[in-house]
C-alpha positions in Angstrom: 8.7 1.2 8.7 10.5 1.8 12.0 9.7 0.2 15.4 7.8 3.2 16.7 5.3 3.1 13.8 4.8 -0.6 14.4 4.0 0.1 18.0 1.7 2.9 17.0 -0.4 0.8 14.6 -0.6 -2.2 16.9 -1.9 -0.3 19.9 -4.4 1.8 17.8 -7.1 -0.8 18.3 -6.8 -0.9 22.1 -9.8 0.7 23.9 -8.6 3.8 25.8 -9.4 4.3 29.5 -11.5 7.2 30.6 -9.7 10.5 31.1 -12.3 11.7 33.5 -13.6 9.6 36.4 -17.3 8.7 36.6 -18.0 11.0 39.5 -16.6 14.1 37.8 -18.5 13.3 34.6 -21.7 13.4 36.6 -20.6 16.6 38.3 -19.9 18.1 34.9 -23.5 17.3 33.8 -24.9 19.2 36.8 -23.6 22.5 35.4 -26.4 22.9 32.9 -29.4 21.9 35.1 -30.4 25.4 36.0 -30.4 26.3 32.3 -32.3 23.2 31.4 -35.0 23.8 34.1 -35.5 27.3 32.9 -35.5 26.4 29.3 -38.2 23.8 29.8 -40.5 26.5 31.1 -39.2 29.1 28.6 -39.9 27.0 25.4 -42.9 25.0 26.6 -44.9 27.6 28.5 -43.7 31.2 28.0 -45.9 31.8 24.9 -48.9 30.1 26.5 -48.3 32.0 29.7 -48.3 35.3 27.8 -51.3 34.3 25.7 -53.6 32.7 28.3 -52.5 34.2 31.6 -51.1 37.6 30.9 -53.5 38.2 28.0 -50.8 39.6 25.8 -51.5 39.8 22.0 -50.0 37.3 19.6 -47.6 39.9 18.1 -46.3 41.1 21.5 -45.7 37.5 22.7 -43.9 36.8 19.5 -41.7 39.9 19.7 -40.8 39.1 23.3 -39.7 35.7 22.2 -37.7 37.2 19.3 -36.1 39.8 21.7 -35.0 36.9 23.9 -33.6 34.9 21.0 -31.8 37.9 19.6 -30.2 38.7 23.0 -29.1 35.1 23.3 -27.8 35.1 19.7 -25.8 38.2 20.3 -24.5 37.0 23.6 -23.3 33.6 22.6 -20.5 34.6 20.2 -19.4 37.4 22.5 -19.2 35.1 25.5 -17.5 32.4 23.3 -14.9 34.8 22.1 -14.2 36.4 25.5 -14.0 33.0 27.3 -11.4 31.9 24.8 -9.2 34.9 25.6 -6.5 34.8 28.3 -7.4 37.2 31.0 -5.6 38.5 34.1 -8.8 39.5 36.0 -8.9 37.8 39.4 -12.2 36.1 38.6 -10.7 34.5 35.5 -8.0 32.9 37.7 -10.9 30.7 38.9 -11.1 29.3 35.3 -12.0 31.0 32.0 -15.0 28.8 31.4 -16.2 28.5 35.0 -15.9 32.3 35.6 -18.4 32.9 32.8 -20.5 30.1 34.0 -20.7 31.7 37.5 -21.6 35.1 36.0 -24.3 33.6 33.8 -25.8 31.6 36.7 -26.3 34.7 38.8 -28.0 36.5 35.9 -30.3 33.6 35.3 -31.2 33.2 38.9 -32.0 36.9 39.5 -34.1 37.4 36.4 -36.0 34.3 35.4 -38.7 34.2 38.2 -40.0 37.7 37.0 -40.9 36.2 33.6 -43.6 34.1 35.2 -45.0 36.8 37.5 -47.5 39.6 37.0 -46.0 42.9 36.0 -45.0 44.5 39.4 -46.5 47.9 39.6 -47.7 47.8 36.0 -50.4 45.1 35.9 -52.9 47.6 34.5 -50.5 49.3 32.1 -50.6 49.1 28.3 -49.2 46.1 26.5 -46.3 48.2 25.2 -45.3 49.1 28.7 -45.5 45.4 29.7 -43.3 44.6 26.6 -40.6 46.9 28.1 -40.9 45.5 31.5 -40.7 41.8 30.6 -38.2 42.6 27.8 -35.7 43.9 30.3 -35.7 40.7 32.3 -35.7 38.6 29.2 -32.4 40.3 28.0 -30.7 39.7 31.4 -32.0 36.1 31.5 -30.9 35.3 28.0 -27.4 36.8 28.5 -27.0 34.7 31.6 -28.4 31.6 29.8 -25.9 32.1 26.9 -23.0 32.5 29.3 -23.8 29.3 31.1 -24.5 27.3 27.9 -21.4 28.4 26.0 -19.0 28.0 28.9 -20.4 24.6 29.8 -20.2 23.3 26.2 -16.8 24.6 25.6 -15.5 22.8 28.7 -16.0 19.4 26.8 -13.0 19.7 24.5 -11.0 21.1 27.4 -11.8 18.3 29.8 -10.9 15.4 27.5 -9.0 14.8 24.2 -10.9 11.6 23.4 -13.7 11.9 20.8 -15.6 8.9 22.2 -15.6 10.5 25.7 -16.8 13.8 24.3 -19.8 12.1 22.9 -20.3 10.5 26.3 -20.1 13.8 28.1 -22.7 15.1 25.7 -24.9 12.1 26.5 -24.6 12.8 30.3 -25.3 16.4 29.6 -28.4 15.6 27.6 -29.6 13.0 30.2 -29.6 15.8 32.8 -31.5 18.0 30.3 -34.2 15.4 30.0 -34.3 14.8 33.8 -34.7 18.5 34.3 -37.6 18.7 31.9 -39.2 15.6 33.5 -39.0 17.3 36.9 -40.7 20.5 35.6 -43.4 18.7 33.7 -43.9 16.3 36.5 -44.5 19.2 39.0 -47.0 20.8 36.6 -48.8 17.4 36.0 -49.3 17.0 39.7 -50.7 20.5 40.1 -53.0 20.4 37.0 -53.9 16.8 37.0 -54.3 16.0 40.7 -54.4 19.2 42.9 -56.2 21.6 40.5 -59.7 20.6 39.7 -60.5 24.0 38.1 -61.0 25.0 34.4 -60.2 22.7 31.6 -57.8 25.2 30.0 -55.2 27.5 31.5 -56.2 31.1 32.4 -55.3 34.1 34.6 -56.2 32.1 37.7 -53.2 29.8 37.1 -50.6 32.6 37.5 -49.6 31.5 41.1 -48.9 28.0 39.8 -46.3 29.2 37.2 -44.8 31.7 39.6 -44.2 29.1 42.3 -42.9 26.5 39.8 -40.4 29.2 38.5 -39.2 29.9 42.0 -38.6 26.2 42.7 -36.8 25.8 39.3 -34.3 28.5 40.3 -33.8 27.0 43.8 -33.1 23.5 42.5 -30.9 24.7 39.7 -28.7 26.8 42.0 -28.1 23.8 44.2 -26.8 21.7 41.3 -24.8 24.6 40.0 -23.0 24.8 43.3 -22.1 21.1 43.0 -20.8 21.7 39.5 -18.5 24.4 40.7 -17.2 22.4 43.6 -16.4 19.2 41.8 -15.5 20.2 38.3 -11.9 21.2 37.6 -11.4 23.1 34.4 -7.8 22.1 33.5 -7.6 18.6 35.0 -7.4 16.1 32.1 -3.6 16.5 31.4 -2.8 15.4 35.0 -4.9 12.2 35.0 -3.0 8.9 34.9 -4.2 7.2 31.7 -2.6 5.0 29.2 0.5 6.7 27.8 0.1 5.1 24.4 -3.5 6.3 24.3 -2.3 9.8 24.7 0.3 9.3 22.1 -2.3 8.0 19.6 -4.6 10.9 20.4 -1.8 13.4 20.1 -0.8 11.9 16.8 -4.3 12.5 15.5 -4.5 16.0 16.9 -1.1 17.2 15.6 -2.4 16.4 12.1 -5.0 19.2 12.6 -3.7 22.7 13.1 -5.0 25.0 15.8 -7.5 27.5 14.4 -8.1 31.0 15.7 -11.6 32.4 15.7 -10.9 34.2 12.4 -9.7 31.0 10.7 -13.1 29.3 11.1 -14.7 31.6 8.6 -12.6 30.1 5.9 -13.6 26.6 6.7 -16.6 25.2 4.7 -17.4 22.6 7.4 -18.0 25.4 9.9 -21.0 26.5 7.9 -22.2 22.9 7.2 -22.1 22.0 10.9 -23.8 25.3 11.8 -26.7 24.5 9.4 -27.0 21.0 10.9 -26.9 22.3 14.4 -29.5 25.0 13.6 -31.9 22.6 12.0 -31.6 20.3 15.0 -32.4 23.0 17.4 -35.3 24.2 15.3 -36.9 20.8 15.4 -36.4 20.3 19.1 -37.4 23.9 20.2 -40.4 24.4 17.8 -41.9 21.1 18.8 -41.4 22.1 22.5 -42.9 25.6 22.0 -46.0 24.6 20.1 -46.9 21.2 21.5 -48.8 22.8 24.4 -50.7 25.1 22.1 -51.4 22.2 19.8 -52.8 20.2 22.7 -55.0 23.0 24.0 -56.2 24.8 20.9 -56.2 22.1 18.2 -56.9 18.9 20.1 -58.8 20.7 22.9 -57.6 18.4 25.6 -57.5 19.0 29.3 -54.7 21.3 30.6 -53.0 18.4 32.4 -52.0 17.1 28.9 -49.7 20.1 28.4 -47.6 18.4 31.1 -48.2 14.8 30.3 -47.3 14.9 26.6 -44.0 16.8 27.1 -43.2 14.5 29.9 -43.6 11.5 27.6 -41.4 13.3 25.0 -38.6 13.8 27.5 -38.8 10.4 29.2 -38.4 8.7 25.8 -35.6 11.2 25.0 -33.9 10.4 28.3 -34.0 6.7 27.6 -32.7 7.2 24.1 -29.8 9.3 25.3 -28.2 6.2 26.8 -28.1 4.2 23.6 -27.0 7.0 21.2 -23.3 6.3 21.9 -23.8 2.6 21.0 -25.7 3.6 17.8 -22.7 5.9 17.0 -20.3 3.0 17.3 -22.5 0.6 15.3 -23.6 2.9 12.5 -21.2 5.9 12.7 -22.0 9.5 13.5 -23.6 10.4 10.2 -25.9 7.4 9.8 -27.0 7.8 13.4 -28.0 11.4 12.6 -29.8 10.2 9.5 -31.8 7.7 11.7 -32.8 10.6 13.9 -34.0 12.5 10.9 -36.2 9.5 9.7 -37.8 9.3 13.2 -38.4 13.1 13.1 -40.1 12.9 9.7 -42.3 10.0 10.9 -43.5 12.1 13.8 -44.5 15.0 11.5 -46.3 12.6 9.1 -48.2 11.0 12.0 -49.3 14.4 13.3 -50.5 15.4 9.8 -52.7 12.3 9.3 -53.7 11.8 12.9 -57.3 12.7 13.9 -60.2 11.4 15.9 -60.6 10.2 19.5 -58.3 7.3 19.0 -55.5 9.7 18.0 -56.1 12.1 20.9 -56.4 9.3 23.4 -53.7 6.8 22.4 -51.7 7.6 19.2 -50.6 11.0 20.5 -48.4 9.2 23.1 -46.7 7.2 20.3 -46.1 10.5 18.5 -44.5 12.0 21.6 -42.2 9.0 21.9 -41.0 9.5 18.3 -40.4 13.2 18.9 -38.5 12.4 22.1 -36.2 9.7 20.5 -35.6 11.8 17.4 -34.9 15.0 19.3 -32.5 13.2 21.7 -30.6 11.5 18.9 -30.3 14.6 16.7 -29.2 16.9 19.6 -26.5 14.6 21.0 -25.1 13.8 17.5 -25.2 17.5 16.4 -23.2 18.4 19.5 -20.8 15.5 18.7 -20.4 16.9 15.2 -19.5 20.3 16.7 -16.9 18.7 19.1 -15.4 16.8 16.2 -15.2 20.0 14.1 -13.3 21.7 16.9 -10.9 18.8 17.4 -7.8 20.1 19.0 -8.6 23.8 18.4 -9.8 24.1 22.0 -8.5 27.7 22.4 -11.3 28.8 20.0 -13.8 26.1 21.0 -16.1 28.4 22.9 -16.3 30.7 19.8 -17.4 27.8 17.7 -20.1 26.8 20.2 -21.1 30.4 20.4 -21.4 30.7 16.7 -23.5 27.6 16.5 -25.8 28.9 19.2 -26.0 32.3 17.4 -27.5 30.8 14.3 -29.7 28.5 16.3 -31.2 31.3 18.5 -31.6 33.7 15.6 -33.4 31.1 13.5 -35.7 30.1 16.3 -36.6 33.7 17.1 -37.4 34.5 13.5 -39.4 31.3 13.1 -41.6 32.1 16.2 -42.2 35.7 15.1 -43.3 34.5 11.6 -45.6 31.8 13.1 -47.1 34.3 15.5 -47.6 36.9 12.8 -49.7 34.6 10.7 -51.6 33.3 13.7 -55.3 33.5 12.7 -58.1 35.0 14.9 -59.8 31.9 16.3 -62.9 33.8 17.2 -63.2 35.1 13.6 -62.3 31.7 12.1 -63.5 28.7 14.1 -62.0 26.2 11.7 -58.5 27.8 12.1 -57.8 25.7 15.2 -55.8 23.4 13.0 -53.1 26.1 12.7 -50.8 24.7 15.4 -51.1 21.2 13.8 -49.7 22.6 10.5 -47.1 24.5 12.5 -45.8 21.3 14.0 -45.9 19.5 10.7 -44.3 22.0 8.3 -42.0 23.9 10.6 -40.5 20.8 12.3 -40.6 18.9 9.1 -38.8 21.7 7.3 -36.1 21.8 10.0 -35.5 18.1 9.4 -35.1 18.6 5.7 -32.5 21.4 6.3 -30.6 18.9 8.6 -30.6 16.3 5.8 -29.3 18.9 3.3 -26.4 19.7 5.7 -25.8 16.0 6.3 -25.6 15.4 2.5 -22.8 17.9 2.2 -20.9 16.2 5.1 -21.4 12.6 3.9 -18.2 12.4 1.8 -16.1 14.4 4.2 -14.3 13.6 7.4 -15.5 16.1 10.1 -12.6 18.0 11.5 -10.5 18.2 8.3 -9.2 21.7 7.5 -9.1 23.6 4.3 -5.7 25.0 3.3 -4.3 22.7 6.1 -0.6 23.2 5.2 -0.8 27.0 5.5 -2.8 26.7 8.7 0.0 24.4 10.0 2.6 27.0 9.3 0.5 29.8 10.9 0.0 27.7 14.0 3.7 27.0 14.3 4.5 30.7 13.8 2.0 31.7 16.5 3.5 29.0 18.8 7.0 30.4 18.2 5.9 33.9 19.0 4.3 32.7 22.3 7.7 31.2 23.1 9.2 34.7 22.7 11.1 34.0 19.4 11.6 37.4 17.7 14.2 36.6 15.1 12.8 35.8 11.7 15.7 33.6 10.9 15.3 31.7 14.2 11.5 31.4 13.6 12.0 30.1 10.1 14.6 27.5 11.3 12.1 26.2 13.9 9.3 26.3 11.4 11.3 24.2 9.0 12.2 21.8 11.8 8.5 21.5 12.9 7.5 20.9 9.3 10.1 18.1 8.8 8.9 16.4 12.0 5.3 16.5 10.9 6.2 15.0 7.5 8.2 12.3 9.1 
């Protein structure tokens, strides 16, 4: 063993300094606040708004949700692929990721408020006409939402090469997600619980409330998006002064993993395993968010202020849990931390299934909300960490990976909502069917957790980020690198290839 290898092994245990200063980490987390504010209303209140306020049928409401999820699912891989490509357009000189983020922000801001307004000029039209009206704004909104989400997520591997710091950026990002949801639910709680002394349940008279909240959501989100664009630099981490040995150690890890193009990912089994894990996590989080207000109003028959209180408890507990996830990851590892989140998620489903009576509605429901919040926070942060570890140093195709993960997530959520809405019973014809949303939360969310456990079982014996056919991928990466350097001669390319291979083996 030579001296350099001794130095390498002795410094491996040193704790690396941060690549990104604290202020810029916070500025990065601002970039998804507009999306988060809109998503809190989209998932928690859109179905209820269409049911109770716009008086749309169950099927139309379900198809609108499916249309949005399909538009999002189709947009995410497209945006991911395009944002990974070098482009000479003047806007892309601003930054590949940030340019798409800017386009998405404009689409979201210009379309979202119309989803929570009455149909302009068609309030007395048929439900099919309203489907076309709201569907057009939903497609624009979901394209913009996908552009912001994918570009923001794909910035993480670009901003830092350190795995631990990528987890921390995900934690900051999720903390802002929770704060955004807390702000939305807090505003509705003040309106429904303090200001509004009207009906017990939501109805057409509440339309101005949701319209005004949606306008405020866009205004606040745009403010933080501006801060993100001002203070976040897309290609900054190579220029920071950090420990040189830390960079050498990280580079030594990275060089062992070849750079993958978007086509290479389809030959990697871990790509599908992590996609299943990510999809199941999003199913649990999103379905619990969508159907909790319906469960509160239709099954438990509580006051409409509770549709803000319970989600508020969920996201406050999730916010607090987001700060301890990185410590859990260090203590238990990424896989066992995800397993712990699954256990908490299953406990919440069991409690909802057995919970009944006044004691449950008055007190125990808050404990269930805490379990859902902690489980969702843990699963979401760790699933994003799985995705970042899967990408490793293949940052040039990182946006495609995040786009593909989001594709399966959105498509699965849309299909799940349509199926649930299709089997929705007529409550006037079946008074005892008000337990429907209880079983939706139990079996749909519980089933999502089971899918996540299956994906985790496949990954337990593997190191996330290892590549199948790694030697051939190494050779392909080196050949592509030589071509980028302008090497045309096959003999010259082969000589450099052999030289690179020898250096890797040594």
